[in-house]
Backbone bond lengths (Angstrom), bond angles and torsions (degrees), N, CA, C in turn:
res aa  C-N    CA-C-N  psi(-1)  N-CA   C-N-CA  omega(-1)  CA-C   N-CA-C  phi
1 X - - - 1.444 - - 1.527 108.85 -
2 X 1.316 117.56 134.04 1.454 122.78 -178.79 1.517 110.27 -92.21
3 X 1.332 115.65 140.92 1.453 120.13 173.16 1.513 107.90 -87.04
4 X 1.329 116.79 141.27 1.452 118.93 177.85 1.520 109.12 -79.27
5 X 1.333 115.24 148.68 1.453 120.60 -179.29 1.514 108.79 -122.52
6 X 1.321 116.27 136.07 1.451 121.01 176.48 1.528 108.69 -73.87
7 X 1.299 116.00 157.39 1.464 120.19 178.24 1.518 109.58 -57.16
8 X 1.320 116.30 132.98 1.452 121.01 178.92 1.516 114.14 93.03
9 X 1.329 118.46 -12.79 1.458 120.31 177.62 1.518 109.18 -69.78
10 X 1.311 115.94 137.96 1.450 120.89 -178.29 1.519 110.90 -90.34
11 X 1.319 116.61 -34.17 1.466 120.16 -177.90 1.523 109.31 -144.00
12 X 1.330 116.67 159.69 1.462 118.48 178.54 1.523 109.88 -66.09
13 X 1.326 115.09 153.74 1.458 120.16 178.73 1.518 111.00 -68.54
14 X 1.317 115.38 146.20 1.453 121.84 175.29 1.516 106.69 -124.30
15 X 1.318 115.77 90.72 1.456 120.99 -177.01 1.519 112.03 -93.53
16 X 1.327 117.21 21.53 1.457 119.09 175.25 1.518 108.71 -60.70
17 X 1.317 116.15 137.07 1.453 120.87 179.18 1.524 108.76 -94.25
18 X 1.326 115.19 123.90 1.449 121.38 179.02 1.519 109.89 -95.00
19 X 1.330 117.33 142.09 1.462 118.85 170.87 1.532 109.17 -60.89
20 X 1.312 116.92 150.76 1.460 121.58 -176.74 1.526 112.12 -55.48
21 X 1.321 117.32 -43.10 1.467 120.00 -179.87 1.528 111.96 -61.43
22 X 1.320 116.81 -38.00 1.467 120.92 178.02 1.521 110.36 -66.33
23 X 1.324 116.72 -42.32 1.465 120.29 177.69 1.523 110.67 -60.90
24 X 1.318 116.95 -40.37 1.468 120.96 177.96 1.524 110.93 -62.73
25 X 1.326 116.88 -42.18 1.471 120.46 179.70 1.522 110.89 -64.69
26 X 1.323 117.63 -43.11 1.460 121.14 179.02 1.528 110.19 -62.55
27 X 1.325 116.53 -40.41 1.464 121.20 -179.94 1.526 112.23 -78.43
28 X 1.316 116.77 -9.15 1.465 122.81 -177.58 1.530 111.19 58.75
29 X 1.343 115.03 44.75 1.455 122.69 178.38 1.525 109.83 -128.30
30 X 1.311 115.98 149.94 1.463 119.35 174.85 1.531 108.93 -72.93
31 X 1.313 115.31 161.63 1.469 120.06 177.41 1.525 110.81 -57.92
32 X 1.333 116.51 -43.80 1.467 119.79 -176.66 1.533 111.38 -65.53
33 X 1.331 117.27 -39.23 1.461 120.16 178.10 1.518 110.21 -66.58
34 X 1.324 117.31 -42.98 1.469 120.36 179.31 1.530 110.41 -62.38
35 X 1.328 117.72 -44.49 1.469 120.72 178.07 1.527 110.72 -62.36
36 X 1.328 117.54 -39.82 1.465 120.92 179.60 1.531 110.23 -62.13
37 X 1.341 116.86 -43.94 1.459 120.53 178.27 1.530 111.47 -63.87
38 X 1.319 116.53 -42.83 1.468 120.83 -179.91 1.525 110.16 -63.53
39 X 1.328 116.56 -45.59 1.466 120.34 -179.43 1.518 112.48 -65.73
40 X 1.336 117.00 -26.64 1.465 121.44 177.63 1.533 111.91 -85.36
41 X 1.337 116.42 -1.59 1.462 120.45 -179.25 1.520 113.12 79.19
42 X 1.328 117.10 18.32 1.464 121.14 -178.05 1.523 112.14 -117.83
43 X 1.323 117.83 13.90 1.454 121.88 -179.46 1.514 111.54 -108.39
44 X 1.322 116.62 179.88 1.471 119.94 177.43 1.527 110.31 -71.18
45 X 1.318 115.82 158.69 1.471 119.65 175.21 1.521 108.79 -66.29
46 X 1.309 115.85 139.81 1.465 120.47 178.27 1.520 109.91 -118.18
47 X 1.309 114.89 155.60 1.458 122.55 177.16 1.516 108.69 -114.70
48 X 1.307 116.67 134.42 1.458 119.93 174.98 1.528 107.45 -82.58
49 X 1.324 116.35 113.03 1.458 121.74 -176.55 1.517 111.86 -87.66
50 X 1.315 115.71 -32.40 1.467 121.76 176.31 1.525 106.58 -159.04
51 X 1.294 116.44 -172.23 1.463 120.11 -179.21 1.530 112.12 -57.94
52 X 1.327 116.68 -33.69 1.468 119.69 -174.12 1.529 114.71 -121.91
53 X 1.330 117.12 9.45 1.468 120.02 -177.57 1.515 110.99 -128.76
54 X 1.335 115.10 139.35 1.459 121.18 172.40 1.520 108.39 -126.06
55 X 1.305 115.10 159.16 1.449 121.53 177.81 1.518 109.37 -141.12
56 X 1.312 115.31 172.78 1.461 122.23 -179.74 1.524 107.75 -133.89
57 X 1.339 116.73 130.34 1.467 119.22 174.70 1.519 108.21 -66.75
58 X 1.318 116.26 139.71 1.466 121.07 -177.63 1.524 111.35 -58.38
59 X 1.324 117.89 -42.30 1.464 120.67 179.06 1.521 111.69 -62.10
60 X 1.331 117.34 -40.54 1.466 120.85 178.98 1.528 110.40 -64.57
61 X 1.327 116.84 -41.59 1.458 120.73 178.98 1.527 110.41 -64.81
62 X 1.334 117.03 -45.87 1.465 120.99 179.96 1.529 111.25 -60.84
63 X 1.344 117.14 -43.08 1.465 120.70 179.78 1.534 110.39 -65.59
64 X 1.320 117.23 -40.78 1.459 121.48 179.27 1.529 110.30 -64.22
65 X 1.328 116.74 -44.43 1.460 120.52 178.80 1.529 110.95 -63.37
66 X 1.315 117.51 -41.37 1.464 120.72 178.31 1.529 110.80 -62.51
67 X 1.318 116.86 -39.34 1.459 121.14 177.71 1.521 111.75 -64.77
68 X 1.311 116.39 -38.37 1.472 120.35 177.97 1.528 110.27 -66.36
69 X 1.322 116.38 -37.93 1.481 119.68 177.96 1.522 110.32 -65.46
70 X 1.338 116.74 -43.13 1.476 120.34 179.04 1.531 109.84 -62.07
71 X 1.328 117.00 -43.04 1.463 120.97 179.96 1.527 111.43 -62.89
72 X 1.326 116.35 -36.54 1.466 120.74 -177.18 1.531 111.73 -73.83
73 X 1.324 116.77 -29.62 1.462 119.29 -176.36 1.516 112.87 -98.08
74 X 1.314 117.04 -16.18 1.432 115.30 -170.71 1.425 119.86 -122.89
């Protein structure tokens, strides 16, 4: 089944939800650093999965990482 793409989209959306630890590994950040960034409003959007678990959509993580790369180079 094909996902529909809006005009201007470069790739299909990937809304897979990653466990928080996986998102930290992909970002190459410790849990405490990632939480500090999120609490400061400078981290990726997180989803509350249950009372004690959070996750991050893959697209949100990728966009956040791309923004950090742009900030670092530009």
